[in-house]
Each structure stands twice: as C-alpha cells, then as structure tokens.
C-alpha positions as CSV (number, residue, x, y, z in Angstrom):
1,M,-13.4,9.6,-0.9
2,D,-11.9,8.3,2.3
3,K,-8.5,8.0,3.0
4,K,-8.8,4.0,3.4
5,I,-10.0,3.6,-0.1
6,I,-7.1,5.6,-1.4
7,L,-5.2,2.9,0.8
8,I,-6.0,0.2,0.3
9,N,-6.1,0.5,-4.1
10,A,-2.3,1.0,-3.4
11,H,-1.1,-2.5,-2.6
12,Y,-3.6,-4.2,-4.5
13,S,-0.3,-5.2,-6.3
14,D,1.0,-6.9,-3.9
15,P,-1.1,-10.2,-2.9
16,I,-0.7,-10.8,0.7
17,A,-0.9,-6.9,1.0
18,K,-4.2,-7.5,-1.0
19,K,-5.3,-10.7,1.0
20,L,-4.9,-8.8,4.4
21,I,-7.1,-5.9,2.9
22,L,-9.5,-7.7,2.0
23,Q,-9.6,-9.6,5.6
24,E,-9.3,-5.8,7.0
25,Q,-12.5,-4.8,5.3
26,E,-14.7,-8.0,6.5
27,L,-13.8,-7.2,9.5
28,K,-13.1,-3.0,9.7
29,N,-16.2,-2.3,11.3
30,S,-15.4,-4.8,14.7
31,F,-11.8,-3.1,14.8
32,P,-11.3,-0.3,17.2
33,L,-9.2,2.0,15.7
34,E,-6.1,0.9,17.0
35,K,-6.3,-2.3,15.8
36,Q,-7.3,-0.9,12.2
37,T,-4.0,1.4,12.8
38,F,-1.8,-2.0,13.6
39,I,-3.4,-3.5,10.2
40,Y,-2.7,-0.6,7.5
41,Q,0.8,-0.3,9.7
42,L,1.4,-4.6,9.0
43,I,0.3,-4.1,5.2
44,Y,3.4,-1.2,5.0
45,N,5.7,-2.5,7.1
46,H,5.4,-5.5,4.0
47,N,6.1,-3.5,1.2
48,M,8.7,-2.1,2.8
49,A,10.1,-5.1,3.1
50,T,9.0,-6.3,-0.1
51,Q,11.0,-3.7,-2.1
52,I,14.0,-3.8,0.4
53,I,14.1,-7.5,-1.0
54,K,13.5,-6.5,-4.6
55,N,16.3,-4.1,-4.6
56,Q,19.0,-6.2,-2.6
57,F,22.0,-5.1,-4.3
58,V,20.6,-1.4,-5.2
59,R,22.8,0.2,-2.9
60,S,25.9,-3.1,-2.8
61,P,29.1,-1.3,-2.2
62,T,32.5,-3.0,-3.8
63,L,35.2,-4.6,-1.7
64,D,37.2,-1.1,-2.0
65,T,34.5,0.5,-1.0
66,V,34.2,-1.6,2.5
67,L,37.6,-1.7,2.4
68,M,38.3,2.0,2.3
69,V,35.6,2.3,5.2
70,E,36.7,-0.8,8.0
71,K,40.5,0.8,7.6
72,S,39.0,4.4,8.5
73,I,37.1,2.3,11.5
74,E,40.4,1.1,12.2
75,K,42.3,4.3,12.2
76,Y,39.6,6.4,14.1
77,S,37.9,3.5,16.6
78,G,35.9,4.8,19.3
79,E,36.8,8.3,18.3
80,F,34.3,8.7,15.8
81,N,30.7,9.0,15.6
82,R,28.4,7.7,12.5
83,T,28.1,10.9,10.8
84,R,31.9,12.4,11.5
85,L,33.3,9.3,10.3
86,W,31.9,9.4,6.9
87,K,32.6,13.2,6.6
88,S,36.4,11.9,7.2
89,L,36.3,9.1,4.5
90,P,39.4,9.1,2.0
91,K,37.1,8.4,-0.6
92,K,33.3,10.3,-0.7
93,V,30.6,7.4,-0.1
94,M,27.0,7.9,-0.2
95,W,25.0,8.2,2.3
96,Q,22.8,4.7,1.7
97,T,25.9,2.7,0.9
98,Y,27.5,3.6,4.5
99,L,25.4,2.6,6.5
100,F,24.9,-0.8,4.5
101,I,28.9,-1.3,5.4
102,L,28.1,-0.4,8.7
103,E,25.5,-2.6,9.2
104,Y,27.6,-5.3,7.5
105,L,30.7,-4.6,9.5
106,E,28.0,-5.0,12.8
107,N,27.4,-8.0,11.8
108,I,30.2,-10.0,11.4
109,N,31.3,-8.8,14.8
110,K,33.8,-6.2,13.4
111,I,33.0,-3.0,14.7
112,A,30.4,-1.7,17.5
113,F,28.5,1.1,17.9
114,D,28.9,2.2,22.1
115,K,26.5,4.6,24.0
116,E,27.4,8.0,22.5
117,G,27.1,6.4,19.0
118,K,30.8,6.2,18.6
119,I,32.5,3.4,16.7
120,A,35.2,0.9,17.7
121,Y,36.5,-1.3,15.5
122,I,36.6,-5.4,17.6
123,W,38.1,-7.3,15.2
124,N,40.9,-9.6,16.9
125,P,42.5,-11.7,13.8
126,E,45.0,-13.1,16.6
127,L,42.4,-14.3,18.7
128,A,40.1,-15.1,15.3
129,K,43.3,-17.1,14.4
130,K,43.8,-19.2,17.3
131,L,39.9,-20.0,18.0
132,R,40.5,-21.6,14.2
133,L,43.3,-23.8,15.0
134,R,42.2,-24.8,18.4
135,K,38.6,-26.0,15.9
136,F,41.0,-28.2,14.2
137,S,43.0,-30.0,16.4
138,I,40.3,-30.5,18.7
C-alpha cells in the first residue's frame, strides 16, 4: 500500500481534512511533488490545531502555579533561560504546563525573552496604574 493512501485513510475522521484530501486526490497528477507535500502539511497542521482546541484545558495550570512561576521570573529577571528557571522553581511543574505559563505571561506582556533566551520580568504595575487613572480622567 502506498504511504499517501495510509495518510489519507488516517485523516478521514475530520471533514475539513477529508475535503482537502479528496481535492488533492483529484488533482494529484497536475501538482508537482512540492505542492502535494504542502497539502499534506496543511492537513497535518489543521489536525494538530484541532487537537489543541479540543484539549486546551488539559495543561491548564492553577493560579498558584502561575503566581509561583511569575514570582520566580521576577526574582531571577534577566539571569536564567527557560530550562534553568524551570529547574530552580520552588515546586515541580510539568514542562508543558511551564511552557503554557510562559506563553501566557508573554502574551499579557509581563515577561519578555532576550536574544540569548533569558527571561526578563517587564511588568510595571505603577505605570499601569497611572495609565488606568489617566484613561478614566479623560
């Protein structure tokens, strides 16, 4: 059995992937190999995104864990990279959960990474308070 056929059968459970696969099957003779590979990458990326959406709360950290990581980052700001900071946490945290927390803190602009991969705490509560007061006084 051809490897492409195995890949196609593996993704029939997802209707969007199934549609893409059927379109690819119809046009596979007219596509060069690079475009066929690209279509399989799209299918794989779509399936992975679907799994992440379905399991978005699997690695949800507790508030205590987020605060513990945030305090450690504030304490060692600019000194440690991800791995070294993870190893120096007061309590053990799963790596995936830890990465989820780092992504969250980066998205809300509390931390930033430098060129060397070191983590810096950039949140300034005094400035945020001033901006909030200015926003309400206008």
